[in-house]
N, C-alpha and C positions, 0 to 999 in steps of 0.2 A: 571170154575177155569182156569187160565192162565197156559199154558204149559211152563215148564222151558227150556230155551233155552240152546243148547249145545254151548260150547265156544272153538273155535280153534284159537291158537296164531301162527302167522307166524313170523319167524325170517329170514331176508333175507338181503344179501349185497346190493341188488338193490331194488328200489321201483317198484312194479308190474305195468306194463303199457300194454295197449291193443295190441299195435303194436311194442313191443320189443324196446323201446327207449334206446339206449346206454347200453344194457344189453345182457347177454348171450342168454336169452330166455324170451318169454312172457308166458311161461307155468303157473307160479303162478296165474297170472291175469285170465287166462281161467279156471283153475281149481276152483278158488273162484267163478267165474261167473257161471260155471256149477254146483256148489253145492249151489246155492242160494235157500235155503229153509227158511221157517219161523222159524224153530226151531234151527237154526245155526247162531252163532254170530262170525264173523271173527275180529281179531284185528292184526295189523301189526306192527312189530318193524323192521325198515329199516335203514341201514347205508347209503342209498341213494347215492351209489357210481355212479349211473347213473345221478346225479344232475338234478333231476326233480324239477322244480320251485314249489313254495308253492302254487300259484294258480292252477297249474295242479294237484298237490297232492289233493287239495280240490275237483276237478272234479272227480278224481278217487274214493275218499271217497264216493262222492255222488252216483257215478254210481254203485259201488260195495256194498254200504251200509256197509262200513267197517271204522275203525278208523286207521290212519297211524301215528305212532309215530317215528320221525325222530331221529336217534341216531348219536351222534358224532363219527367221526372216530378218532383212536389214533392220537395224535399229530405228532408223528414222521413220521407216514405214510403220513400225510398231507404235511409235509415238503418235503419228498421224491418226492411226486407227483408234488408239486408246482415247485421244482427246478429241476425237470426231472432228478433225480438221481436214476433211475431204475437199474443201473448197480450195485447198492449196494446190490441187491438181492442176489448176489453170496456169501454173507456172512450169509445168512439165511438158516436154515435147511429145512424149508417148504416154499411153496409159499407165497408171500407177503400178499395176502388177508387172509390167515390163521390167521394172528395176529390181526383181529378184535375181540374185546372181549366185553362181556356185563358187564356193571358196576353192582356192587353188589345190588344197589338200584333197578336196572331194573330187576335183577334175582329174588329178593324178591317180587317185584310188580307182576310179572308173576306168581310166585308160589302162592302168596296170592289171585290171582284171580280164582285159582283152575280150570284151563282149562281141558277140556276133552281130547284135543290133543295139544301137542306142535309140530308144523310143522316147520323144519329147511329146508331152500332151498339152495343148493350149497354145495358141498362136502368140500370146504374150511372151512366152519363153522360147519361141522358136529360134531366137537369135543364139541361143546356147549351143546350138549345132555347130557353131564355128570352132568349139573346143574339141570337136570329135570328128575332124574331117578325114581322119585315117581310119574311121569305122564306117560301117553301114549305118546311116542315120535316117530315121523316119520321124517326121513331125505331123502328128494328128491335130489338125488345126481346131475343131472339126469343121467350123463354119468360118466364112469370111465376114468379120465384124463390119468392115467398112461397107459391104453390101447391105448389111442390116440397116445402118444409118442413111445410106443412099435411099433405100426404100422408105424409111420412115419420113424423111424429109419431103416425100411426094404425097404424103397423107394429109388431108385437110385437118384431122383431129390433132396432128403433131405441130401445126403451125398456128394454132388459135391464140397462143400467147407468145410474146417476145422471149419469155424466159425459156420455154420449151424449144424455140427455134435456135436460140444461142447454145443451149445445153446440148442438143442433138448436133448441131453444126461443128461445135468444138470436139464432140467425141468422134465425129466423122473425119475431122482434120487429124486427130491424133492417131486413129487406126490406120487412115491412109498413109500418113507419114511413116508409120511403123512398117506397114506391109510393103512400102516401096523401098525400104532399106534393110529388109530381114533376110533377103536371099543368101543362102550358102551353097554354093555349087556342090553337086553330088548328093544333096539331101532330097529325099522324096517328101512332098507335101500331100497329106492324106485328107480328104474332105468327105462329108457325108451329105453334101448338097451339089447338085449338077451346076446350078447357076453360081454357087459359091466358088466352085472350081473354075469356071469360066471367067468370073469377075476377077479373081486373083490372077489368073493367067493373063489378062490383059495388062495388068500392071507389072507382071513378071514373066514376060514370054519365054525366058530361058530357063524357068523352073520346071522341074520334073514333078507333075501333079497327078493325083489318082483319086478317082471317085469310087467309093464303095458304099453300098447301102449301110444304113444304121443298123447295128446288130439288135436283135430281140432281147429283151431283159427277161421276162417271165411269162409263161402261158400255161394253161391247163385245159384239159378236155372240156368240151361243152356241147350238149345236144342243142342244135339251133332250132328253135321253134318259138315264134312270138307269142308273148302272153296275150290272153284273151280275158275278159272283153276289152281291156285297155292294153295297148302296146307300151311298154315301158321306155321312156326316152331318157338320155343321161347327157348332162353337160358337165364336164369335169375340168379341174384345174382352177387356178386363181383368176378371178375376173379383174384383170389390171388394165393399165394404161394401153397395152398392146393389143388388147381384145376389144377396147371400148367402142370404137366405131362400129365394128361388125356386129357386136352384141346388142347395141342400141338399135341398129337397123332391124335386126331380126325380131326383136320383142316388141318394138313399135309397130312392126308390120303384124304380128299376131294380135296384139292387144287392140289395135285400131282398125282391124280389117272392116271394111264396110258391110260385108256379107255377115248377117246374124246367123245364116244357115251354116256358113264355114266355121264360125266360132263355136256353134253348138256341136258340129260335127267333131272338131278337134277336142272339144271337152268330153265327148262321150267316148272317144276312141284312144286318147292318149293320157298317160301319166308322166309328169316331169319329175325328174330328181336333179338337183345341183349338188356337186361334190366339190368342196373347196371353198376358200375364203372369198368374200365380196359379193356374194350372190343374194344378200338377205333382201335387198330393196326389190330386185326383180322377182324373186320367189313370192314376196309379199303381194306385189302387184298382180301376178298371175293368179294367186290364190283369190284375192278379192275379185278378180274377173270371172271366177267360177272354175278355174282348172284345178286338177288334183295335183298337189305339188309336195315334194319332200326337199329338205335342204339338210345335207350333212357336211359339217365342216372337215372332219377327218374320219377316215376309214382304217381301223387297225390292219385289216387284211384287205388291201386294195384290190386285188384280182378277184377275190370272192365277191366283193361289192360290185365290181364291173360286171360280172357274169350274172348278176341279178336283173340285168337289163338287157334290152333287145337292140336299141340303136343308140349310138353316140352322135351328137350334133356339136360340131367345133367351129364356131365363128371366130376366126382369127383374122385381124386386120393387117398385121405385118409380122414378119419373122424371117428367118433363114434356116437352112439345114433341115433337119427331120424333127417333127414334133413327137416326142416319146409318148405322150399320152394317147395320141392318135394310133400310133403303132401297137400300143398295148391293147387298145380297144378292139382293133381288127384281128389281132392274133388270138384274142380271147372270145371270138365268136360274135362280136357286135358288127352290125351294119354301121358303117361310117358315112355320115353325111357332113360335108364341110366346105369351106371356102377353098379356093385354089392354094392359098398359103398354108392351109392345114394339111393338105394332102400332098404337097410337092415332095419329091424324092422318096415316095413310097411306092413300092411295086404293086400298085393296083391300077385299075382302069376304070374310068368314069362310065357308068352304065352297066358294067358287067361285074365289078368287084367292089365298087364304092359309088357314092353320088356326090358330085362336085356342083355347087351352085354359085352362080356369079352375083345375083342379086337376091336379097332377102325375101322379096315378093314370090319368088319361085317356090319357096319352101311350103306354102300352104298347099299348093297343088301336088307337090311331092308327098307330103304326108297323107293327103286324102288318097292318092294312088296306092300308098303302102297299105293303108287300112283296108282298101277295097280288094287288094290282091296280094295278101302277105306272103304266100308261097313263093311268088316271083322274087321277093326281096329277101326271104330266107336263104334262097339259092345263092343270091348275090353276096350275102354275108358269108356263106360257106366258101364261095370262091375267093373271097378277100382274105379269109383266115388261111386257107391253103397257100395262097400265093406269098402272103408275108412270112409264114413259117418256112417256105421254101427259100425265098430270095433274101431274107433278113436273118438267116441262121448264123448265130455267133461264131460257131466253129468254122464254118465254110469262109466267112469274112475274115477271121483271124488267120486262116490258112493263106488266103490270097495277100493279106498285108505283110505277114512275116516270113513267108516262104521265099 
């Protein structure tokens, strides 16, 4: 006798992709992949705001064994985007992406299919849960956006200009208003950040909330042994507004250290690689100061490039949730050194499976110690790799979320 398949419907602004193409996260793709069981049937309803081509969607359907239904975006949002009229957002109570809605025919089709779970991805569309109150409904937020802007407004770099203050304060108001009015009783709200979960719960104490670690995307085996004579350091990701303060503090500390002995030691024992956009000026300044430096804008095989290095340094000034590039690095055998914001919500411990620094001036001493006793830090990298592969396993996380 054939076993009846469970059915899970995913509703998402973006079409799930393996490597996060023009979207906030690749989390839905990897949770679906991690929950690939013979008794589960996934169907996706996507507004495709990341503009994935039809041919690529077909490949995703084949790979994940899902059906993807592409929904039309509201006509007025399409006009705003096409004519670059995003300034009109000031007239909206909630963020622009909130205003994507499901046509009545789609709601009826989903309800008629009698899904075991309706899974909504992204807090901007969390309100759609009100159409499925007779189903088990899960909203993967995955972060609390109002917490992000709450944190941002406390940073000195974010309040240097009136424009940035007003822009951040308005976004904070929009997300706060949305989160205070989004609750649908009986819905589970899933986060990948502990403080995100708590912050949301203070606004919605009646909400059912769940924190789960962020799932791993990809990793490969690696023999962990630091390169000699120069240990290879990696700084990955876009150097943007949200890294600016911590990046500036870090490299000013290294370039302007008063100790010529320290600078010479770092030059002799470390090689720097910058992977991503926005690092041109910093790479040039380090090179001019006598450091060995590489800058790669894009790596076709990101994991292979990662694993050519020993240590990743991540100076993040502000953020929420889990930093995917940090998780990738640890899972692929790199020792992670970062600010508290870089390593929050990752299942590692400072001093045993990663290194967290509070102030940039600590880093020179940390790097000198690594060069003097690399075996100790190789062991730390192995511990971090083992922990994230265990606690961030996509199959285990999907099992906890959907079962």
